[in-house]
N, C-alpha and C positions, 0 to 999 in steps of 0.2 A: 342416220348413223347415231348409235348410242356410245357416248364417250364413257370410258372407264373411271370409276371413281378414284381421286386423288389420294394416295396413301398419306397420311399425316401422324407423327407420333404425339402422342398424349401421354401426360403424366398426370395421376390424381395426387393433387396436394393434400386433399382431405380422402382417407381411404373409403369413405362410405357414400362419396358423391356418386350420383349415376353420371355414365359419359353422355355427353351432348349427342341428342338424336333428333332426326327430323320427323315431325308430327305426321305428315301425309307424303305419299309418293310425289315427286315433282316440286317439293318446297325447297327454296333458296337457301334458307336459314335454317340451322339446328338451335334447339333449345338450349340456352344456358339458365343454370339456377343458383340460387345464393346458398352458402353453407351456414349463413347466420340468419337468426330471427332478428327483426329490426323493426322500428317504428318511425314514420317519417311524417311530419306534421306539416300542415299547410306552407308552402314556400320553401321547405327544408330539402337540403340535398345531402347525400352520404355516398360513400364508396362501399359496394358491396362486393365481397368476394364470390368467387364462382367454384373454388375447389380444384381448378384445372390449368395445367399450363401446356403449350403446345410447341412443336417444332415444325415450322413450315418449310418448304423446300425453297431454294433461291428462285425469285421470279414470282413469288405468291406473297398475298397479305390477307388477313382475315380482318372483316370489318363488323363491329358490335353494333346491332341496330336495336332500336326500342321494339317493345312487343305492342302491337297495334290495340289488343284487348285491354291491356293496362293503361294504355292512353286514353281509349273510349270510355272505360268503365271508372277509373279512379284517378285519371289526370297525370298519370305516372309517365314521364319521359327520360331521356337521357340528356345530361347537359352538354356533352361534347359528341352527339350523334352525326355520324357513326364514329364509333372508337376506332383506332387503327391499331392492330396487331402486325407488327413487321415481321418478316422471316427470321430476323436475328434475335428476337425478344424471347426469352426463355422463362420469364416470371409468371406468377400466376394472373390470369386474367381477371380483372376486376372492372366493375361498371359503375358508372357515375349517374346515380338515378337523382330525379327531382320531382318533388310532388308540387304540381301546378295547380291542383285544386284550391280553391280559395277558403273552404270551410272544413273538409274533413281530412282526418289523420289516415294514413294508409299503413296497414301493417303486413310485414312479409313473414312467413314461417320459413324454415329451414327446409330446402330443396323445391321451394316456389320458383316457377319460371319467372325470370326477371328480364331477358334480351335473347336476341337472336344472333347467331354466329353466321356470317357469310364469307366464305373463303373464295377469293378471285384470283386469276392471273394478273399479273400488273407488269406493265413496260417499263424498262429502263430507257431514260431518254438522254440525248446529248444536247445540251442547248449550244445553239450558234448566234452570237450577237450580231444585229444587223442595225444599220440606221433606221430604215424603213420597215414596216411589215408590208406584207402584200395586202391589197384591199379586199374587202369581203362585203356582202349585201348589208350585214349587221353593223360593219364598221365598229364604233366605240361605244355603242348603245349597249346598256346594261341597267341593272337595278331597276328594272320595270319599265325600261323604255319601250317595251312591245306591247304595254298595256295591262290593264286588269287590276290595278288598284290605284287609281286615281283618286284624289280627294274630292268629295262632293259639297263641301262646305257645311257638314253637319257634325263635324268634329271627330268623323271615323272616316275609315278606309272604304272604298266602294269595291265589291268583287262582281258587281253587275255585269260588266263587260267578260268576265270569264265565264259566267252563268251562260250568257248569250253566245259563247263560240267566238267571241272578237279577238 
């Protein structure tokens, strides 16, 4: 069963900015671009404007994700990944990027793709306070309790158990 696309109202804050679009059929995220040229030194972060604002229907949120190509090629990521756009927010979408490369400066030109926008349905919840939570197989285990990054005494974390499928 094919679902119908969700209608989302969008306003161009910058009249020349291209509307967000999907690169390929089946893509989850549509591309967001920056409207400003920028230079990001190693370790530096900045807020880049996208030139668009949206009005999501109640029950939906949009999540701004980093672009994997920028991460792989340039070491660029997002400080607050994913960034959350709530249904009630009407301001310009902005992206907080960081240059994680230790040596190279990254340059952005106007209309370079900088992030992806994924729109998802989200649930509203009611919290019910209880004295005890029901048990589970995992219980209170977290923060690596299922393995994968145990220190091995060499001053760095080991990912060997993850590679071996343990």
